[in-house]
C-alpha positions, 0 to 999 in steps of 0.5 A: 454446525452451519456456522462452523462449516461457513467459517472453514469454507471461508478460511479455505478460500482465504488460505488459497488466496493468501498463497496465490497473493504471496507468490505474485509480483507487484503491479505498478507503472510509476517511474517513481517506484524506482526509488527506495523500496518502491511506491509504499502501499497504504496498508488500509481497507477501502472504508478508511481509504475512502475517508482520505486514509484517516486511520490512526484514531478510528476503530469502529466505522458505522457500528461495524467491526473494522480491521485497522492494521495501521493502529493495532490498538483498534483491535480492542474495539472489535466485538465480532469475528471479522473477515475482510478481503479486497481488490485493487485497480490502478489507472495512470497517465504519465506526462513529461515535457517533450514526450508523448503521454503514456497510459497504464492500468493494473489489477490485483488482490489488495488485502486479506485480513481476519480478526477474532475477539479473544474477550469482550475487550480484546481481539487478535488479527492476522492477514496479508497486505502489500508493503511496497510495489515496484514496476516501471519501464522507460527510455531516454535517448541522448544525442552526445552533440545535443539537439534532435536526432533520428533513431538511426543517428550513430550519435544517439545512445538509448538508455532503458530503465525497468524494474519490477517486484515488491514487498508484502507484509504478513502480520499478527496483532493483538489489541486490548482495552484498559478501562472504558476509554483506553486501547493498546495494541501491537503487530508483529510483521514479516516483511518479504519480497524481491526487488529487481532493477534492469538498465541497458545502454544501446547505440541503435544506429550502429549495427553490430555494436556491443551493448550492455545490460545491468541487472540488480536483484535484492531479496528481502525478509525479516520482522518489523514491529508496529504499536499503537494507542487510542484514547476515547473522550466521551462527549455524550452517550453516542458521541466521542473524541478519539486521540490516537498514536501509532508507530513502527520501529525502524527494524533491521531485516535481512537482505541479499543482492545479486549483480549481473553485468552482461553484453549483447548484440542487436539484430538488423531489426533492433531486437535484443539477442542472447547475451554474448558474455557476462562481465560480472556475475556476483552475489553479495553476502547477506546484509541488513536493510534498515527500515524507516521509523514511522510516527503517526498522530490522529484525532477523530470525532464520531457519532455512533452510526451517524458520522465520523470526521478526522485527521492524521499526520504521519512522519517517516524517517526515510533518510535512514533507509539503507540496504547492505550498509548503503544509504538510499539517499531519500528524504523524510516524508510527511503526510496529512490525511483528512476525511469523514463518513456520513450515514443518513439513517442506519436503522431505516428499513424503507430507504436503502440509500439512507443506510449507505455510508458516504465517505470523502477525504483528501491527502497531501503527501511530501514523499521521500523523493527529491529528484533534480532538487525538486520535492516529489509531492502527491495530492489526492481527493478520495470518495467512498461508499459503504454498501450494507447487504441484508444481514443474516441471523448472526452475520452482517455484510458490507461492500466497501468501495473507494476511489482516489484521484490524484497527482504525483510529481510535476513537469518542472526540472525534467520530472514526470507528472503522474495522474492516477486513479486508484480503485478499491473494492472490499468485502467485510463480514462480521459474524458471531462464529465463536460466540456460544449460543443458547440455541444453534 
């Protein structure tokens, strides 16, 4: 009876968090989130993020059942009911030639996921994760005659750009094993959310000048499909090489955009007043958003309970991204992830530090952005820890921590360099909630 009470209390908490999370807006401070659908989220748990984001050819990590949404074939290796919930924090510093640096920080719930074994070789998984995030706010002051100018100069025009919102991914997946070495799986996902962009044009030096404001909002919602396969090649009884592939179909999902152009005045202190007129206020007919087709390849070498090393290569067909028939002008992305995990002695009871998972990795990402004829790249290093907690009679607990220290963009050709630290904290529970026991 106790195990079922614990399950329903956890489920109640999860549903409450799920509802709160799905209502929240994205938390990002990157000017690069203006492009495409925003900064895409990794859709991974901290245990994978600490290893540089390798996931395509991983399933069990450190003898734990882990939820790996990137490759749903991995669900076929889940042997215990698994619950994973986590938090995310971001600290970033933005730099641009000729401008002062700007620091920002964000915090949110990062993921909520369940997996339940259906048989000895299959499991069902469902949950909610971020798909993309939009959040930026920056200003450009341009002197039409060139050179420097004071804020009161009537030759200066201020252009302000801001945006917020994001997309979430609610998924349901199933993975199963065929024979001893082959795993196959698929996800059905509902991707939904809102993206908003606002731009204003002001002449601050002329009191009483009519300024303009443009607001564009896009509501998005529809189904997308992921699929994957993993094949294990035994080396010894406890060591194996795993090959993996996963992909996402370039689905067409629903979208609808609204467009408002308004005019307003500033007071003598430069504060924006209530709009005096709406020049344009229209809502476009419902259209389609074409998502990119994704292909991911991975390889890993693992010694059960001791170490895991691996590498992934991913390609995204972002040049196909279009909203309501308008191509977004992006380029295809390419990402390399490498990393691994090491556990000194998973079975010892006298040395806690020897039971900890120590993780390390690196990321090289050619993003889908090309600005001012310059490719926007992301380079990062990752570290992580898997901290086991004292197990119960039927339960195993672990706290997973990861940190990603990286750089996005550069200072050349007028770009912004973004130095950032991403922190993830996750709680993983493995339990025999649905196992029949001889004694309860």
